[in-house]
N, C-alpha and C positions, 0 to 999 in steps of 0.2 A: 605510615609514611605520609608526607604531605605531597599532594599532587595538584596541578593546575586543573581547575574545574570551572565550567561556565555556570554562573548563578543568575537566575532571573530575579533581580532585586526589587523590581516593581514592573508593572505592565509596560511593555515596549522598551525596557532597559535591562541589558545583560552586561555583567561584569565578569572578568576572569579573576578568580580568587584561589587561594590555597585551601584545600580541604583534606581532612584526615581520611585515609583509607586503610583499613586493617583487614587481615585475612581471618575469617571465621572457620568453624568446623564445617567440612563438606564444601568448601569454597575454593575456587581457582582465582589467582590473581592474573588478570589479563591486561596486557598493554594494548589499549584501544588504538586501532589503526584507522577506523572510519566510523562515522555515525551519520545516518541519513536525516535529512530535514523533512519532517512529516507535516502535512497540512493540519492534522489533528492537534499538533502541539501549538498551532497558532491560537488555539483556544486558551492555552496557558499564557502565551505571549501577550494576548489582548486583555488578559485579566478575567476571562470567563470561567476558567477552571483552575483549581489549586489556590494556594495561598503563598504569597511572596514573603521571604526569599525561598526559592525552590530551584532544584536542579532539573535539567531537561535531558532528553535523548534516550530513545528506546530502540532505534534501528541500528545496532552497532555490531561490530566484529573486531577481532584482534588476535593477538598471539599470546598463548599461555606462557607466563614467565615464572610462576610458582604454583605448586600444588599443595593445598592444605591437608590436614589430617581428615580422614574419612572420605577422601575422594578416590575414584578409581576410573580407569579407562582413558585417562588423559596424561600426556607427557609435556614437559617443557618444550616449547617450539611448535606445538599443535596450533593450527589456525582454526579458530572457532567463530561461529556466529551464534547469537544468543536469543533466548526468549526471556527477557528480564522481568523481574517483579517490581523494579523501581526505575524511574527516569534518572539516569546518571551517565549516559553514554558520551556526553560532551565533556570528556575529561581525559587526562593522560593515561590513567589506569583505573580499573574498576575490579572489585571483588564480586564474584557471582557464584551461586550454587552450581556445582558441576552438572547436576541433572538438567539445568537450563541451558547447557552448552551443546553445540552440534558441530562436528568436524566438517571443515570445508576442504575440498580437494585442493592440494597445493598448486595445481595448474590454474585455478580460478584467481583472477586479479582481485585482491582483497578489497579494493575500492568498490567492487560490485557484489560483495558477499553479504548482502542485506537480507538475512533470513526472515526477520520478523514481518516485513510487509509482504513477502512472498507467502508466508504462513497465512496471512489474511486473504490472499488470492485463493489458496486451497479451500479456505472456509467459504468464500463467495461462490466458487465453482461447485462445491458440494451443495450449497443452498439452492443453486439454480436447478439441481436435479435434472441434469442434461440427459436427454434420451437420443438414441440413434435416429437420425432424420429430422431433428429439431431445427427450427429457424431461430437464431439468436441474434441479439443486438447489443452492442456496447455503446452507451451514450456518454461521450467524454473520453478523449484519448490522452488523458494524463498518464502518469506512470502506472497507476493501478489498472486503468483500462487497457493499456498496451500489454501489461503483464497478463491480464486475463486472456487477451488474444493469443499470446504465446502459449499459455496453458491449454487453450482449446484447439489449437490448430491441428492437432493430431486426432481430434474427435471426429466421429462420423456425422457431421452436421450437413443438412441440406444447404444452409445459408448461414453465414456469419458476417453481419453487417456492422460497420463502425460509423458513428455519427459524430462530427465535430465541426466547428467553424474555422479551424486552422488547417489549411491544405497541407502544410508540412507535417503535421501530426497524422493526417490521414494517409500520407505517403508511407509513414512508418507503420501505420495500422495495416496497410496493404501488404507491406513486407513481412509483417509478423503474423499474417494468416487471415485477414479479413477478405472475404470473397467479394464484398461490395463496400464502397466508401461513399458517404453522403455528406455534403456540406449544406446544411439547411438554409444558409444565406443565399445559396445559388439554386436550390431546387426544393420542392415540397417533399419532406421526408416521409410523411404518411402516404402520399401518393406513390412515391418511389418504392417503398416497402410493399405496398399493395401490388404494384406491378411485378416486383421480383418474386413475390410469394403467391401470385395468382389469387389474391384476396384472402389468403389464409392468415396473414400477419404473423406476429412473433409469438413463439412458444415461451420465450423468456427474454426479458430486457434487464440488463445490468446497468444501473444508473451510477455514474461516477463523477458528477459535477458538483453536487451539494446545492444545486439550485432547485427551489420548489417549482419554478416555471418549467424547467426541464423535466422534473418529476411528473408534472401534469401532462406535458407533451408525450411522455413515455406511455401514458395510459392509452393514447390514441394508437399506439403501435401494437398493443397486446391483441391477441386473437380474440374475436368476439364470441367464439364457441365455448369459452369458459376455462378456468384454471390456468390461464397464462400467468407466468411468474414475473413479478416486478421486484428486482433485488436491489435494495439500498446498500451501496458500498461506501458512500461518502459520509462524512461527519456533518450532521445537521444540528449543531449546537444552538444556532440562532433559532428562536421560536418562530413558527409560522402557522398561520391559521387559514391558509389558502389552498390546502391540498383538496383536490376534487374527489371526495369519497363517493359521490353519486356515480361518477364515471367508472370508478373501480367496481362498484356494485353492479353497474350495468353490464360489464363484461365478465362478471363473476371471477375477477382476478384474485391472485394471491399476492399480498404485500409482505415481503420478508426483509427484516433488518439484519443483514448478514455481517454484523460487527463481531469482534472477537468473542463476546459472550454467547453468540449463537452456536459456536463450536461445541461439540460434545466432548472434545479432547484436544485442547490447543497444543499440547506437547506432541501429539500424534500428527496434527496438521503441520507443525513446524518440521518434524522429522521428514514427512513427505515432501515438503517444500524444499528442504535442503537437498534431498535426494534428487529432486527435479533440477535444482540448480547445478549440482555436481554432474548430472548426466547431460547438461546442455539444453534442457527445455527452456529455462529462463536465461535471457541474455540482457544484461543491464547496461552494456557498454554504450549503446546508442541512446539510452533513455536518461542516463546521468549526464546532464548538460552543464551543470555548474558545480565547481569545487572550491572549497574555502579552507583556510587554516583555522585552528582553534582560536587564535588571537583575533580573527576576523568574524567571530560568531555573531556580533551585533549586525554587521553588514549582511551576513548570511540570512538572518531572520528578517531583516528589513526587506531584502530581496524576495524572500518567500512570501512576505506579507503584501508586496506590490510586484508581482511577477512581470518581468519583461516578456515580450512576445515569444522569444526563443526559449523560454524556461520550461523544462519538463520536470526534472528531478535534480535536487541539489544534495551534496554530501559535504561533510566536514572531514578532512583528511588530517590525521594527527602526525 
């Protein structure tokens, strides 16, 4: 069948085209209802990753409309979120292996059923190796940082601080579980963390900005006693030669790139993430700030590429 699909025809230019979708063995045909706009895909949009023309979209969810041969456990009408092998979520329909689909509770608003980025949160929190009584810091209160706070608010942490230069995002961070919020434009973050922790500093810092400057600032927050964990959550596709390894060595810190490949079992992380979504641990309703139609995909990516002040997370709703 022919379906409307967003195609990146050249860097910074997306067109809606008709594309053939067929149902293979072991696949479900899903009517896509929503697909998240991810900062990582800006690397494709800007011409850094992939070759044009190419499809986009990996944070998607929808409704099963047909079950192919060799599938089991799913019925027509099931709401599913996915762990896709291909970028093709910005489309009316998509075919996907049933083993990569996870059922979403019908009570969940499907606009907020983005399982794939929540899977990444499970990977990040596992990489942080959180222990009872730890002091943790989130640097950058974008969607991933805020979801990390939601995922950790039930943990037995001594302190969970959030750092951002946007007070409105810090207000959400406080609501989602941060014990302390710090705007580094208004106060010295290193001094404040030292005061809060009586000089112990952070057992782990999760960096969610993609800025090398912020990454270097994070080193100042790690405990000097050794083995403090600095977790990279953002995409650093742009090359940088300014990371301060001397400082990392000085505090005997651990640098962990907690991207999808870090996971020992992405399917298991996705399963856990969806269970947390279904049980109410993750709440996307206040984090999704911008919604677009498929026909407005160019505007959606332009806005993602040049975010207004009130932007946290965008989705395309089919």
